[in-house]
C-alpha positions in Angstrom: 15.2 -71.9 -7.4 12.7 -69.1 -7.2 9.4 -69.6 -9.0 9.1 -67.5 -12.1 6.2 -69.1 -13.9 2.5 -68.2 -13.2 -0.4 -70.6 -13.5 -1.5 -69.6 -16.9 2.1 -70.0 -18.3 2.2 -73.5 -16.8 -1.2 -74.5 -18.2 -0.2 -73.4 -21.7 3.0 -75.1 -21.6 1.5 -78.4 -20.4 -1.3 -78.2 -23.0 1.2 -77.6 -25.8 3.4 -80.6 -24.5 0.3 -82.8 -24.4 -0.7 -81.7 -28.0 2.8 -82.3 -29.4 2.9 -85.8 -27.7 -0.5 -86.8 -29.2 0.5 -85.5 -32.6 3.8 -87.5 -32.4 2.4 -90.7 -31.1 -0.4 -90.6 -33.8 2.3 -90.2 -36.4 1.0 -86.8 -37.6 4.5 -85.4 -37.0 7.4 -87.7 -37.7 11.2 -87.6 -38.4 13.6 -85.1 -37.3 10.9 -82.5 -36.7 9.0 -84.9 -34.5 12.0 -85.7 -32.3 12.9 -81.9 -31.9 9.2 -81.2 -31.0 9.1 -84.1 -28.5 12.3 -82.7 -26.9 10.8 -79.2 -26.7 7.6 -80.8 -25.3 9.5 -82.5 -22.5 11.3 -79.3 -21.6 8.0 -77.5 -21.5 6.4 -80.1 -19.2 9.4 -80.3 -16.9 9.7 -76.5 -16.5 5.9 -76.2 -15.9 6.0 -78.9 -13.2 8.9 -77.2 -11.3 7.5 -73.6 -12.0 10.9 -72.3 -13.2 12.1 -71.5 -16.6 15.8 -70.9 -16.8 15.4 -68.7 -19.8 13.2 -66.2 -18.0 15.9 -64.7 -15.6 18.2 -64.3 -18.6 15.7 -62.1 -20.5 14.3 -60.5 -17.3 10.8 -62.1 -17.6 8.5 -63.3 -14.6 5.0 -64.5 -15.1 4.5 -65.4 -11.5 2.1 -63.1 -9.6 3.7 -60.9 -7.0 3.1 -62.0 -3.4 1.7 -59.4 -1.1 3.7 -59.0 2.1 
């Protein structure tokens, strides 16, 4: 897999995942919405850790900085 996520994108995704986790475990968000948001948070965390978002190539997006050769 070629990296397609930049540092800012990764930080934002991790911050959102952490925020959702805190809100879920403090019972601010509950029920079906809470479960859906936790699943999205896990996906955000995993994609930011591997620096690859499978949706980005489909829509032609890349937030990774271009490497100089």
